[in-house]
Steps between C-alpha positions, in 0.01 A plus 500: 500500500225691680575760765358450849530871582181675606652851492726665240854573620680834484877529520580691818827524686501628858646405837279289725560373855393136542470350851474138613603315817745275310730789396376816676481773239665566166477795266445364151412624150167458325497393135136528407164574657134419437172554682547153650862498606866580443819321397789570740867424427733409789716190562375456859140465383556183295503289820131575562263217413188564297215602732721691746352827628731803513451871554623766263531877495612717208793723597613852404155655459426854623259349756518168682351224286256250652632161614331227295468128556596290198512130417785333311346361180813427296871457573780508243878552502474882529213555743130447564160583359279630780119527507343784696274373780189710537403604851 
């Protein structure tokens, strides 16, 4: 089986706030990160269809993190794989 990943993943756990009109905002946990995106675990996120655009902001940093737009690329029972959208 060949991997479709363009960027290597790094295990990284941190709190991230995800916002979308369908649920408002949730604070979730990241599982891994790459240059192209992040996997986020939270039960409320599994309702999002592939292609949905959300915003996300890492929490608990010494300075306020930027708010990023991300696209849902993959949904499973634990959460979603999100692709960073370049601006």
